[in-house]
C-alpha positions in Angstrom: 0.0 0.0 0.0 3.0 2.3 0.0 3.6 2.3 -3.8 3.6 5.7 -5.5 4.5 7.5 -8.8 8.0 8.9 -8.6 8.7 12.6 -9.1 10.7 13.6 -12.3 14.1 13.6 -10.4 13.6 10.1 -9.0 12.6 8.8 -12.4 15.6 10.5 -14.0 17.9 8.8 -11.5 17.1 5.5 -13.2 18.5 6.6 -16.6 21.6 4.9 -17.8 23.4 7.6 -19.8 25.8 5.0 -21.4 23.0 3.3 -23.4 19.8 4.1 -25.3 16.8 2.3 -26.7 16.2 1.8 -23.7 18.4 4.0 -21.6 18.1 1.9 -18.4 19.9 -1.0 -16.9 18.0 -4.0 -18.2 19.5 -6.3 -15.7 17.8 -4.4 -12.9 14.8 -3.4 -14.8 14.1 -6.1 -17.4 11.6 -5.6 -20.2 11.5 -1.8 -19.8 10.3 -0.4 -23.1 12.1 2.6 -24.8 9.0 4.7 -24.2 7.6 7.6 -22.2 6.9 7.2 -18.5 4.8 9.4 -16.2 6.2 11.2 -13.2 4.2 12.7 -10.3 5.7 16.1 -11.0 3.1 18.7 -12.3 4.1 21.3 -14.7 4.2 24.6 -12.8 2.7 26.9 -15.5 -0.2 24.8 -16.9 -2.1 22.3 -14.7 -3.1 20.1 -17.8 0.6 19.2 -18.3 2.9 16.9 -16.2 6.5 15.9 -16.5 7.4 12.7 -18.4 10.6 10.9 -19.1 11.6 8.8 -22.1 13.6 5.7 -21.5 14.5 5.7 -25.2 17.2 8.4 -24.8 16.7 9.5 -21.2 15.2 12.9 -22.0 12.4 14.6 -20.1 9.5 16.7 -21.4 6.1 17.9 -20.5 3.0 16.3 -22.0 -0.8 16.6 -21.7 -2.0 14.6 -18.7 -4.6 12.7 -20.8 -1.9 10.9 -22.9 -1.5 7.2 -22.3 2.0 6.4 -21.1 3.7 3.8 -18.9 4.2 4.1 -15.2 7.0 2.8 -12.9 6.1 2.8 -9.3 8.4 3.2 -6.3 7.9 2.4 -2.7 7.6 5.1 -0.1 8.2 3.2 3.1 10.7 0.8 4.5 
């Protein structure tokens, strides 16, 4: 019950800058697609946007909240 959506900084900390397509360590995170993932970070200027991160090249951006993207949950407790 302590799973949550990570903020953009937490999500970006998973990026492996030495690889792309996907830009993540596949030994630790197998089957991760080279695709966009949601963060819990809202965009400050427009409430209908939120920050997303692509595990294709490891870049971030803002996208409309109604887009269908992947999620990667993290645990809050422990």
